[in-house]
N, C-alpha and C positions, 0 to 999 in steps of 0.2 A: 656116367652124367658127365656133362660138360658145364663147364665154367667158362666164360667167356668175360673178359676185363679191358674196355675199352679206356687205355690212358696209360702210361708209363709213370714213371717218376714216382713222387712220394706214396700217393695213396693209390695208385694203381699196382704196384709191385708190391706193396705193404699186404694189398690185400690177397695177390695172388699167393705170395710166400706164406700167409698164415693159412691159407686155405688148402694149400700142400701139406702143412704141418698136423691138420685137422684130418684129412680123408687123402690117404696116398694113393688111391684108386681114381680120383678125379682126373679126366682129362680138363687139365687148364692151359688157357691161350691168353695170352695178351696183345693187342692191338696198338701200337703207337704208331700216330699218325707223324711224327718227326724222326731226325736219324738217330737220336740218342735214348736211351730207354731212362738211363738212371743217372742223374748229376746233383751236385751240390748247388743248387740255384741260389741258395744265401751268399756262395761264394764268387759269385759272378763280379760284385764292385772291384773285390779284392784281385781278383784278376786283370781289370780294367785300370786299378792304380798302378800294377807291376807287380804287388807282393806275390802273386799267384803267378809262376812265370810261363807255365804251359796249361792250357786250356784243358789240355788230358787229364792233368792234376784233379779235376774237378768231377771226371767220371767216376762214377762208384762203381756199378755193375754193367756188364756186356750181356749182348741175348746169350752167348756162348755161355756165359757163366750160371744163368738160369736154366737154360737147355741141359748142362752138365751136373750141376751141382744140386740144382731142385726138381728136374726134371718138369719143368714149366717152358712150353714153349713161347717166345716173344719174336715178334714180327713187328720190325720199322716200315717206315711209309707205308704205313696201313690206315688209311683215313676211313673211318667209317662215315657213310652219308646218311642213313637211316637204319631205324631201328621198327620190324615188326614185330611185335610182342605175341598176338596172336598166331601166328605162324615160329613164334622162337627163331628169328632170323635177322641177320643183322645184313646189308648191304654195302659193300666197299666202294670206294670208287673207281676202282680197277673194273667194278662189273661183277666179282665175284659174292657168293653167297656164302654165310657162314651162321651156322645153325647154334644155339646155345639150349640149355636148359635153367642154367641161373646167370645173371648177369650183372656186374657191377660196372657204373659208368663212374670214371674219375677223369672227367675232360677239362679238368682245370679252370683256371680263369684266364681272361685278356686284358690287354689296355685297350679301352676302344676310343678311339681318336676320330670317329666319323665327323665329330660334330668341328674340327679343326681343319680348316684351308690349310693345303701344303703339308699336310703330315707325313706325305708320302716323298719328299723332298729329300736328296741326297746326303745333307748334312742333318737331318732329324734321325732320332734315334730312340728304340725301348730299349729295356735292360730287363729281359723275361727270358731268353734262354742262351746256350753257348754261343748259337751264332750273333745273336745280337752283340755279345760281350765282344765277340770276335773282332765284329767289323766296327765297333766302337773303338777299338784298343788301334785297329790298323791306323783308324782318322785321324786318331791323335798324334801316331807316330808318324804318318805321313804328310797330313796337312798342316799340324801344329798351331791348332785353333789359339786364338786369341782371348775369345771370350765366349761364355757358354750361358745359355738360358736353361734351366731346369724346372719343368713343369709339374708341381706337387711338393709339397712338403712331408710325404709320407715315409714309411721306412728307405725304399729305395731312391726318393728325392734325395733323402740326407744323405746315404753311402755313394750317390751317384755325385753328388754336391763335394763329399769327402775325397773320393777318387779323382776327381778333374782339378780339383785346388792341387791336390800334392803331386799333379802332372804340370803345373805352373798355371793353368788356365784360369784367369780372371771367371766366377761364376755369379749369377744373380738367379735366386730361389724365386720364384713363383707360384703362390697359393691362394686358390680361390676363395679359399673358407678364410677365417680371423684365426685357426688353431693349426697348430703342428703336430704331426706324429699321430693322428687323429685323435686326437685327446682333446675333450672340449674344457680346456683347464688353462684361464690366461697366465697365471703364473708360471705354470710347465713352460706355455709355449714363451715367455718370455725367457726362459732360462734357455730354451732352445735357439729362439735370436740372436742372444748374447754371445753363444758357444760359437754360432757362426759370422758373425759379425767381427767378433775378435780374432777369426782367421779371414777376414776380409772376404766374405761372402757376402752379397747384399741381398736382403732378403724382403719381399713384397706381399705381405699378405693381403687378402680380399680382392686379388686381383685375377683377373683371369684373362686368357691368351684365347683367342678367337680364329688368327688367323698367322701364319707363316709364311715368310719370304726367305729368299737365300741371304738376306743381309741381315733380319732383324725376325725378331718373334713380338708382335703386336706394335707396340712403340720401343721395345727396347733393341738397340743393335747387336748384334751380335751373329758369328761365324758357324755354330753350333747350337742345338737342343738338344734335350732330352726329355722325352714324354713319360713322366712317371705319375699319371694321375688317370683317372678314369676307368680303373680295375672292374671288372664284370665278367660274372661266372657264366662258362660257357655251357649253357643250357637249352641251346635249340635243337638240338639234338633229341634229346629228352622230351620238350614240350612238345615236340612233332610227332612223339609215339605215345602220347598221350598221358605223363608222366606230369604228376601236377607240380608246380612253383608254388615257393611259400612267400612269407609277406615281404620278406627281404629280397625278393625275385632270384633266389638260388633255389635248387631243387628240395622240396620238403621231405623231409626222412623221419622215421618214429626214432627211438632210443637203440634200435637194433641197425639203424642206418637203411631200413628198409622204406622203399617208395609206396607209391599207391598200388602199384602194380606189382603182385604178386611172384616173389622169387627176383624182382630186381631190386637191385640197393644201388646208392650213391655214397660217393667220399670225396673228402678232400675239397679243393676250392672251388667246385662247384655246387655244395651241397650247404644247406644251412642245418645248424644244429641249436643247443639249447644253451642261452646261459645261464651259470649256476647260479648269478646272484638273482637275476630276475624270473628264471624258470620259463623265459619267452623264445622263441627263435631269433637266433643271430647267426649273423655271416661274418666271420672275423676270418679270414684266408689268411691262415699261417702254416709254415712248414710242420709245427709240430701237430697241429691240428689233424694236417691231411696224414700224418703217418699211423696216427691213434686213429683215426674214424676208417680209414683204410683199413687197417687190422681187423676191427670192429666188424664190419661190410663183408671182408672174407670169412672170418670165422661161423658167421650166419651164413653165408653162401654155399657154406660146404657142411652144413645143418647142425653147427653148433649153436648155444643159446648164450649169446654175449651180448654188453650193452654198453653203449656210451653216456658216460653222465654229465656231460656239456664241457661248457668252456667259460675261464674267465677273463680271455683276450690277453694275458699276460706274454709282456714284449720288452724286448732290449734291442737299443742301438746304439752303435758308438759313433759318435760325430767328434772326429779330431781328440782322440783318446779320452773323450768324456762319456760314460754311459748315462743312458735316459731309458728308464723302463718304466712299465706301468702295468698294472694289473686291475679287474674290476672295473668299478664305474667310478667317474670323477663327481664332485659335488652337482655338477649340473647336469649330468647325466644322471644321477641318483635323485635327485629332484625331479626329473622328469617321469622316472619311474614310478614316482608315489612315498619313496622315503622321505622321510626328514634328517637329512645328512647334518654331519659335526664333523668339522675336518680339524686336525692340529698339522702344521709344515714347520719341520724345525730344521736347524742347521747343527752339526757337529762334526768332529772330526771321525773319520773312517779307522782312522789309527793313531797311535799316541803321535805327537808333533815330532818328538825325538826319533820318531822311529820312519818318518817321513810321509805321515799322515795330512792328509787334504781333506777340505771339507766337504760334506757328504748331506744333502737335503733327502729327508723324508717326509711324505706326506701320508697320514693316515685318515681314512675315513670312515665313520661308523653311523650306525642308523641310532636316532635318539630315544626311540621307543623300546628296541628290541637290544640296542649295545653291540649287535652283530659287526663285524667289520667286514665293508661293502667294497672297498677297493684301496690303492693306494699309488705310490710313485715313488722311486730312487731316482737321485741323479749324484754321479760323482766318479772320481778316479779309483777310488778304493772300495771295490764290494758290492757296485751295484748291482750287479746280476744275482750273488748271493742273497741280497738284503730282498731284492723283490720276489725271488723264489720264496723265502719266509711267508711276506705276506701273501703271496697267491696260497699257499698252502693254508693260512688262515681263512682267506676268504671261501675256498672250496671248502672247508671242514666247518663253515659255518660258524665259527669263533667268533667271541664275544672279547671286547678288549680288556675286561677285567682277566679274563683268561691268557690273552696275547701278553700283559703286562708282566706277567710272571713267566716267560718261556726262560727256561735255563740254555742260555746262549752261550757260544765258546768264548774265551778271553786268552788272548795273547798277542803282545804289543807289535809282532808282526802281521799279524789277521785284524785286530780288533781293539776296540777302546773296552775298558772295564764295564763300563754302561754304554752298549752297543747304540746308536742314533735310535734303531728301532724299538727299542724300551724308551728310551727319550721322548721318541714321539708318541708311545702308548701311555707313558705317564702325563705328558701335555694333552692330548686327547680326552685322558680321565677327567684331568681340570676341567675342561670345555663342558665336557659330558656334565 
């Protein structure tokens, strides 16, 4: 049986590797349109910053590794232009035809800037591939830009602003919505803006850029632009083959990551999944999700019975040394989903002051009727990542605040306070309830 995977990187290679573990007899072929099959995309901003000195450090695996160690054929520069499922056949841009028995679509997502005039100008960049990062770093080193406009206050936009500022570039962040980091939460956004402004990054929320010129973005004078908004799933190939798209615009899948076409699976940033809080379809493109859904798709394509339970949207981004982390639903999002949310937001030391502890902000959100934890956030220099992971675990386990308050969390002065900020937030939320 032949399994073909369209797309490398996180989801595609996870699918191929898992399928090989399930069935050693499978013929597995991965078709990747780009020159690199596996790289740490989340490390791109750190290459632009200069923390990662050589872009080759971001490459995780090579095609040769997969051929030799995994018995998986991987081809780069192989762009698939059409899928004919009745014939179980793919057409490549080169004119070649490739047959398959099972298919995994892992075509990822892209920044769609068709509505912005001037997006192809030489001083305009995206930060999606190694080639993007290399081009941006060359521009910074050779042109020494004075002022950059970053369009989008999501994860990539925040990391790009941080990297540029550390290179001495003046930065203005422009965001079309009223919120930062894709979180409908006014207080969380305010904290993000304060951290940016403390490091002399200007922030303009509720502002859209419709056109770019060599010396300005909209009405903002600049000599460099980073487009970090407008992420869209790459679904055209699937849609033209008769594969259904979901309400989010990404490829619709079941819990096995199978599409409406039997034997065709989708994973990663091109596919929608289920939100563990709402139980409804969700499209939350994250590297963690891509790896997990790829693993499930590959297992099932190889004949196993595996399921993906869904996502809580857990994420964290560092902005000038401060961690900003979220999981589950915000109060506004929970209310829109039909819950009656109650929230508690507290500030407490992440470690004792005598051990260098700094302020940590934790928010917990629960449903008034069931007392189930729906989401939360953590902001701070001391352990924001660890704390958001605890909240994410509680969200996925459908834990009640009463149970969360009694968690037996570790304490030692180098790591935490005797009453961890998570427990302080839980106690406050119990009072609110």
